[in-house]
MARVO-344839 format. One record per atom (N, C-alpha, C): residue number from 1; atom name; z, y, x negated. Coordinates in steps of 0.2 Angstrom, whole numbers, plus 5000, padded with zeros to 4 digits. Atoms other than C-alpha are relative to their C-alpha. Example, Ala and Ser with C-alpha at 12.3 -4.5 7.8 and 13.67 -1.06 7.14 Angstrom:
2
<pt nr="1" atom="N" w="5000" v="4994" u="4996"/>
<pt nr="1" atom="CA" w="5039" v="4978" u="4938"/>
<pt nr="1" atom="C" w="5000" v="5006" u="4996"/>
<pt nr="2" atom="N" w="4999" v="4994" u="5004"/>
<pt nr="2" atom="CA" w="5036" v="4995" u="4932"/>
<pt nr="2" atom="C" w="5003" v="5005" u="5004"/>
# end
This chain:
84
<pt nr="1" atom="N" w="5001" v="5002" u="4993"/>
<pt nr="1" atom="CA" w="4822" v="5591" u="4749"/>
<pt nr="1" atom="C" w="5005" v="4995" u="5002"/>
<pt nr="2" atom="N" w="4996" v="5005" u="4999"/>
<pt nr="2" atom="CA" w="4834" v="5577" u="4748"/>
<pt nr="2" atom="C" w="5006" v="5003" u="5004"/>
<pt nr="3" atom="N" w="4994" v="4997" u="4997"/>
<pt nr="3" atom="CA" w="4849" v="5588" u="4753"/>
<pt nr="3" atom="C" w="4998" v="5003" u="5007"/>
<pt nr="4" atom="N" w="5002" v="4996" u="4994"/>
<pt nr="4" atom="CA" w="4839" v="5597" u="4767"/>
<pt nr="4" atom="C" w="5000" v="4995" u="5006"/>
<pt nr="5" atom="N" w="4999" v="5005" u="4994"/>
<pt nr="5" atom="CA" w="4838" v="5581" u="4778"/>
<pt nr="5" atom="C" w="5007" v="4999" u="5001"/>
<pt nr="6" atom="N" w="4993" v="5001" u="4999"/>
<pt nr="6" atom="CA" w="4856" v="5578" u="4775"/>
<pt nr="6" atom="C" w="5003" v="5006" u="5004"/>
<pt nr="7" atom="N" w="4997" v="4994" u="4997"/>
<pt nr="7" atom="CA" w="4861" v="5596" u="4780"/>
<pt nr="7" atom="C" w="4997" v="5001" u="5008"/>
<pt nr="8" atom="N" w="5003" v="4999" u="4993"/>
<pt nr="8" atom="CA" w="4849" v="5596" u="4796"/>
<pt nr="8" atom="C" w="5004" v="4994" u="5004"/>
<pt nr="9" atom="N" w="4997" v="5005" u="4996"/>
<pt nr="9" atom="CA" w="4856" v="5579" u="4801"/>
<pt nr="9" atom="C" w="5008" v="5001" u="5002"/>
<pt nr="10" atom="N" w="4993" v="4998" u="4999"/>
<pt nr="10" atom="CA" w="4874" v="5585" u="4799"/>
<pt nr="10" atom="C" w="5001" v="5005" u="5005"/>
<pt nr="11" atom="N" w="4999" v="4994" u="4995"/>
<pt nr="11" atom="CA" w="4871" v="5601" u="4808"/>
<pt nr="11" atom="C" w="4998" v="4997" u="5007"/>
<pt nr="12" atom="N" w="5002" v="5003" u="4993"/>
<pt nr="12" atom="CA" w="4863" v="5591" u="4823"/>
<pt nr="12" atom="C" w="5006" v="4996" u="5002"/>
<pt nr="13" atom="N" w="4994" v="5004" u="4998"/>
<pt nr="13" atom="CA" w="4878" v="5579" u="4823"/>
<pt nr="13" atom="C" w="5006" v="5005" u="5002"/>
<pt nr="14" atom="N" w="4994" v="4995" u="4999"/>
<pt nr="14" atom="CA" w="4891" v="5594" u="4822"/>
<pt nr="14" atom="C" w="4998" v="5004" u="5007"/>
<pt nr="15" atom="N" w="5001" v="4997" u="4994"/>
<pt nr="15" atom="CA" w="4882" v="5603" u="4836"/>
<pt nr="15" atom="C" w="5001" v="4996" u="5006"/>
<pt nr="16" atom="N" w="4999" v="5005" u="4995"/>
<pt nr="16" atom="CA" w="4882" v="5588" u="4847"/>
<pt nr="16" atom="C" w="5007" v="4999" u="5002"/>
<pt nr="17" atom="N" w="4993" v="5001" u="4999"/>
<pt nr="17" atom="CA" w="4900" v="5585" u="4844"/>
<pt nr="17" atom="C" w="5004" v="5006" u="5003"/>
<pt nr="18" atom="N" w="4997" v="4993" u="4997"/>
<pt nr="18" atom="CA" w="4904" v="5604" u="4848"/>
<pt nr="18" atom="C" w="4998" v="5000" u="5007"/>
<pt nr="19" atom="N" w="5002" v="5000" u="4993"/>
<pt nr="19" atom="CA" w="4894" v="5603" u="4864"/>
<pt nr="19" atom="C" w="5003" v="4995" u="5004"/>
<pt nr="20" atom="N" w="4997" v="5006" u="4996"/>
<pt nr="20" atom="CA" w="4901" v="5586" u="4870"/>
<pt nr="20" atom="C" w="5005" v="4997" u="4995"/>
<pt nr="21" atom="N" w="4995" v="5003" u="5004"/>
<pt nr="21" atom="CA" w="4917" v="5582" u="4861"/>
<pt nr="21" atom="C" w="5002" v="4992" u="5001"/>
<pt nr="22" atom="N" w="4999" v="5007" u="4999"/>
<pt nr="22" atom="CA" w="4919" v="5565" u="4869"/>
<pt nr="22" atom="C" w="4995" v="4995" u="4997"/>
<pt nr="23" atom="N" w="5005" v="5004" u="5004"/>
<pt nr="23" atom="CA" w="4903" v="5559" u="4860"/>
<pt nr="23" atom="C" w="5003" v="4997" u="4994"/>
<pt nr="24" atom="N" w="4998" v="5002" u="5006"/>
<pt nr="24" atom="CA" w="4912" v="5558" u="4844"/>
<pt nr="24" atom="C" w="5005" v="4994" u="5001"/>
<pt nr="25" atom="N" w="4995" v="5005" u="4999"/>
<pt nr="25" atom="CA" w="4926" v="5547" u="4851"/>
<pt nr="25" atom="C" w="4996" v="4994" u="5002"/>
<pt nr="26" atom="N" w="5004" v="5005" u="4998"/>
<pt nr="26" atom="CA" w="4913" v="5536" u="4859"/>
<pt nr="26" atom="C" w="4996" v="4997" u="4994"/>
<pt nr="27" atom="N" w="5003" v="5002" u="5006"/>
<pt nr="27" atom="CA" w="4903" v="5535" u="4843"/>
<pt nr="27" atom="C" w="5004" v="4996" u="4996"/>
<pt nr="28" atom="N" w="4995" v="5004" u="5004"/>
<pt nr="28" atom="CA" w="4918" v="5530" u="4833"/>
<pt nr="28" atom="C" w="5002" v="4993" u="5003"/>
<pt nr="29" atom="N" w="4999" v="5006" u="4997"/>
<pt nr="29" atom="CA" w="4922" v="5517" u="4845"/>
<pt nr="29" atom="C" w="4995" v="4995" u="5000"/>
<pt nr="30" atom="N" w="5006" v="5005" u="5000"/>
<pt nr="30" atom="CA" w="4905" v="5509" u="4846"/>
<pt nr="30" atom="C" w="4999" v="4998" u="4993"/>
<pt nr="31" atom="N" w="5001" v="5002" u="5007"/>
<pt nr="31" atom="CA" w="4903" v="5509" u="4827"/>
<pt nr="31" atom="C" w="5005" v="4995" u="4998"/>
<pt nr="32" atom="N" w="4995" v="5004" u="5002"/>
<pt nr="32" atom="CA" w="4920" v="5501" u="4825"/>
<pt nr="32" atom="C" w="4999" v="4993" u="5004"/>
<pt nr="33" atom="N" w="5001" v="5006" u="4996"/>
<pt nr="33" atom="CA" w="4916" v="5488" u="4839"/>
<pt nr="33" atom="C" w="4995" v="4996" u="4997"/>
<pt nr="34" atom="N" w="5005" v="5004" u="5003"/>
<pt nr="34" atom="CA" w="4900" v="5483" u="4832"/>
<pt nr="34" atom="C" w="5001" v="4997" u="4993"/>
<pt nr="35" atom="N" w="4998" v="5002" u="5007"/>
<pt nr="35" atom="CA" w="4907" v="5482" u="4814"/>
<pt nr="35" atom="C" w="5005" v="4994" u="5001"/>
<pt nr="36" atom="N" w="4995" v="5006" u="4999"/>
<pt nr="36" atom="CA" w="4921" v="5471" u="4821"/>
<pt nr="36" atom="C" w="4997" v="4994" u="5002"/>
<pt nr="37" atom="N" w="5004" v="5006" u="4998"/>
<pt nr="37" atom="CA" w="4909" v="5459" u="4829"/>
<pt nr="37" atom="C" w="4997" v="4997" u="4994"/>
<pt nr="38" atom="N" w="5004" v="5003" u="5006"/>
<pt nr="38" atom="CA" w="4899" v="5457" u="4813"/>
<pt nr="38" atom="C" w="5005" v="4998" u="4995"/>
<pt nr="39" atom="N" w="4995" v="5003" u="5005"/>
<pt nr="39" atom="CA" w="4915" v="5455" u="4802"/>
<pt nr="39" atom="C" w="5004" v="4994" u="5003"/>
<pt nr="40" atom="N" w="4997" v="5006" u="4997"/>
<pt nr="40" atom="CA" w="4922" v="5442" u="4814"/>
<pt nr="40" atom="C" w="4995" v="4994" u="4998"/>
<pt nr="41" atom="N" w="5005" v="5005" u="5002"/>
<pt nr="41" atom="CA" w="4906" v="5432" u="4810"/>
<pt nr="41" atom="C" w="5001" v="4999" u="4993"/>
<pt nr="42" atom="N" w="4999" v="5001" u="5007"/>
<pt nr="42" atom="CA" w="4909" v="5435" u="4792"/>
<pt nr="42" atom="C" w="5007" v="4996" u="4998"/>
<pt nr="43" atom="N" w="4994" v="5003" u="5001"/>
<pt nr="43" atom="CA" w="4927" v="5430" u="4793"/>
<pt nr="43" atom="C" w="5000" v="4992" u="5002"/>
<pt nr="44" atom="N" w="5001" v="5007" u="4998"/>
<pt nr="44" atom="CA" w="4922" v="5414" u="4802"/>
<pt nr="44" atom="C" w="4996" v="4996" u="4995"/>
<pt nr="45" atom="N" w="5003" v="5004" u="5005"/>
<pt nr="45" atom="CA" w="4910" v="5409" u="4789"/>
<pt nr="45" atom="C" w="5003" v="5000" u="4993"/>
<pt nr="46" atom="N" w="4998" v="5000" u="5007"/>
<pt nr="46" atom="CA" w="4918" v="5415" u="4773"/>
<pt nr="46" atom="C" w="5008" v="4999" u="4999"/>
<pt nr="47" atom="N" w="4992" v="5001" u="5000"/>
<pt nr="47" atom="CA" w="4937" v="5414" u="4778"/>
<pt nr="47" atom="C" w="5003" v="5004" u="4994"/>
<pt nr="48" atom="N" w="4998" v="4996" u="5005"/>
<pt nr="48" atom="CA" w="4941" v="5429" u="4767"/>
<pt nr="48" atom="C" w="5003" v="5007" u="5004"/>
<pt nr="49" atom="N" w="4998" v="4994" u="4997"/>
<pt nr="49" atom="CA" w="4951" v="5445" u="4771"/>
<pt nr="49" atom="C" w="4996" v="5006" u="4998"/>
<pt nr="50" atom="N" w="5004" v="4995" u="5002"/>
<pt nr="50" atom="CA" w="4938" v="5455" u="4763"/>
<pt nr="50" atom="C" w="4996" v="5003" u="5006"/>
<pt nr="51" atom="N" w="5003" v="4998" u="4994"/>
<pt nr="51" atom="CA" w="4931" v="5457" u="4781"/>
<pt nr="51" atom="C" w="5002" v="5007" u="5002"/>
<pt nr="52" atom="N" w="4998" v="4993" u="4998"/>
<pt nr="52" atom="CA" w="4941" v="5473" u="4783"/>
<pt nr="52" atom="C" w="4996" v="5005" u="4996"/>
<pt nr="53" atom="N" w="5005" v="4996" u="5004"/>
<pt nr="53" atom="CA" w="4930" v="5481" u="4770"/>
<pt nr="53" atom="C" w="4994" v="5002" u="5004"/>
<pt nr="54" atom="N" w="5006" v="4999" u="4996"/>
<pt nr="54" atom="CA" w="4916" v="5479" u="4782"/>
<pt nr="54" atom="C" w="5000" v="5005" u="5005"/>
<pt nr="55" atom="N" w="4999" v="4995" u="4995"/>
<pt nr="55" atom="CA" w="4923" v="5489" u="4795"/>
<pt nr="55" atom="C" w="5000" v="5007" u="4997"/>
<pt nr="56" atom="N" w="5000" v="4994" u="5004"/>
<pt nr="56" atom="CA" w="4927" v="5503" u="4783"/>
<pt nr="56" atom="C" w="4993" v="5002" u="4998"/>
<pt nr="57" atom="N" w="5007" v="4998" u="5002"/>
<pt nr="57" atom="CA" w="4909" v="5502" u="4776"/>
<pt nr="57" atom="C" w="4996" v="5002" u="5006"/>
<pt nr="58" atom="N" w="5004" v="4997" u="4995"/>
<pt nr="58" atom="CA" w="4902" v="5504" u="4793"/>
<pt nr="58" atom="C" w="5001" v="5007" u="5002"/>
<pt nr="59" atom="N" w="4999" v="4993" u="4999"/>
<pt nr="59" atom="CA" w="4910" v="5521" u="4795"/>
<pt nr="59" atom="C" w="4997" v="5004" u="4994"/>
<pt nr="60" atom="N" w="5003" v="4996" u="5006"/>
<pt nr="60" atom="CA" w="4905" v="5526" u="4777"/>
<pt nr="60" atom="C" w="4992" v="5000" u="5001"/>
<pt nr="61" atom="N" w="5007" v="5000" u="5000"/>
<pt nr="61" atom="CA" w="4887" v="5520" u="4780"/>
<pt nr="61" atom="C" w="4998" v="5005" u="5006"/>
<pt nr="62" atom="N" w="5002" v="4996" u="4995"/>
<pt nr="62" atom="CA" w="4886" v="5530" u="4796"/>
<pt nr="62" atom="C" w="5001" v="5007" u="4998"/>
<pt nr="63" atom="N" w="4998" v="4993" u="5002"/>
<pt nr="63" atom="CA" w="4894" v="5546" u="4790"/>
<pt nr="63" atom="C" w="4997" v="5002" u="4993"/>
<pt nr="64" atom="N" w="5002" v="4999" u="5007"/>
<pt nr="64" atom="CA" w="4888" v="5545" u="4772"/>
<pt nr="64" atom="C" w="4993" v="4999" u="4998"/>
<pt nr="65" atom="N" w="5007" v="5002" u="5002"/>
<pt nr="65" atom="CA" w="4871" v="5537" u="4772"/>
<pt nr="65" atom="C" w="4996" v="5001" u="5006"/>
<pt nr="66" atom="N" w="5005" v="5000" u="4994"/>
<pt nr="66" atom="CA" w="4864" v="5542" u="4789"/>
<pt nr="66" atom="C" w="4994" v="5004" u="4999"/>
<pt nr="67" atom="N" w="5006" v="4995" u="5001"/>
<pt nr="67" atom="CA" w="4852" v="5555" u="4782"/>
<pt nr="67" atom="C" w="4995" v="4996" u="4996"/>
<pt nr="68" atom="N" w="5005" v="5003" u="5004"/>
<pt nr="68" atom="CA" w="4843" v="5542" u="4771"/>
<pt nr="68" atom="C" w="4994" v="4998" u="5004"/>
<pt nr="69" atom="N" w="5006" v="5003" u="4996"/>
<pt nr="69" atom="CA" w="4832" v="5534" u="4785"/>
<pt nr="69" atom="C" w="4995" v="5006" u="5002"/>
<pt nr="70" atom="N" w="5005" v="4994" u="4998"/>
<pt nr="70" atom="CA" w="4825" v="5551" u="4792"/>
<pt nr="70" atom="C" w="4997" v="5003" u="4994"/>
<pt nr="71" atom="N" w="5003" v="4998" u="5006"/>
<pt nr="71" atom="CA" w="4822" v="5557" u="4774"/>
<pt nr="71" atom="C" w="4994" v="4996" u="4998"/>
<pt nr="72" atom="N" w="5005" v="5005" u="5002"/>
<pt nr="72" atom="CA" w="4812" v="5541" u="4770"/>
<pt nr="72" atom="C" w="4994" v="5000" u="5005"/>
<pt nr="73" atom="N" w="5006" v="4999" u="4995"/>
<pt nr="73" atom="CA" w="4802" v="5543" u="4786"/>
<pt nr="73" atom="C" w="4996" v="5006" u="4999"/>
<pt nr="74" atom="N" w="5004" v="4993" u="5001"/>
<pt nr="74" atom="CA" w="4797" v="5561" u="4782"/>
<pt nr="74" atom="C" w="4997" v="5000" u="4994"/>
<pt nr="75" atom="N" w="5003" v="5000" u="5007"/>
<pt nr="75" atom="CA" w="4792" v="5556" u="4764"/>
<pt nr="75" atom="C" w="4997" v="4993" u="4999"/>
<pt nr="76" atom="N" w="5003" v="5007" u="5001"/>
<pt nr="76" atom="CA" w="4783" v="5540" u="4767"/>
<pt nr="76" atom="C" w="4995" v="4999" u="4994"/>
<pt nr="77" atom="N" w="5005" v="5001" u="5005"/>
<pt nr="77" atom="CA" w="4769" v="5544" u="4755"/>
<pt nr="77" atom="C" w="5002" v="5002" u="4993"/>
<pt nr="78" atom="N" w="4997" v="4998" u="5007"/>
<pt nr="78" atom="CA" w="4780" v="5550" u="4741"/>
<pt nr="78" atom="C" w="5002" v="4994" u="4996"/>
<pt nr="79" atom="N" w="4999" v="5006" u="5005"/>
<pt nr="79" atom="CA" w="4782" v="5539" u="4726"/>
<pt nr="79" atom="C" w="5007" v="5001" u="4996"/>
<pt nr="80" atom="N" w="4994" v="4999" u="5004"/>
<pt nr="80" atom="CA" w="4799" v="5545" u="4720"/>
<pt nr="80" atom="C" w="5006" v="4996" u="5003"/>
<pt nr="81" atom="N" w="4994" v="5004" u="4998"/>
<pt nr="81" atom="CA" w="4816" v="5537" u="4722"/>
<pt nr="81" atom="C" w="5002" v="5002" u="5007"/>
<pt nr="82" atom="N" w="4997" v="4999" u="4993"/>
<pt nr="82" atom="CA" w="4824" v="5535" u="4739"/>
<pt nr="82" atom="C" w="4995" v="5001" u="5005"/>
<pt nr="83" atom="N" w="5005" v="4999" u="4994"/>
<pt nr="83" atom="CA" w="4808" v="5535" u="4749"/>
<pt nr="83" atom="C" w="4997" v="4993" u="5002"/>
<pt nr="84" atom="N" w="5002" v="5007" u="4997"/>
<pt nr="84" atom="CA" w="4805" v="5516" u="4751"/>
<pt nr="84" atom="C" w="5005" v="4996" u="5001"/>
# end
């Protein structure tokens, strides 16, 4: 069932992008913008160039880990891994 939620979420994202291609451009822009604001705060407090990894991680988290929250919401009562 783990992969089912991932495939359903991916299919919905792809169908939205096919129907409205500008949604992908806006989505990528907003993800980058919010990640940049968060990383500017990190840069101010830590003074390290590792803040660039935060922007890359924001894209990875959105496209690679987007299915975890819906899966966890659907399996609230399960006691297996990746449900809490």
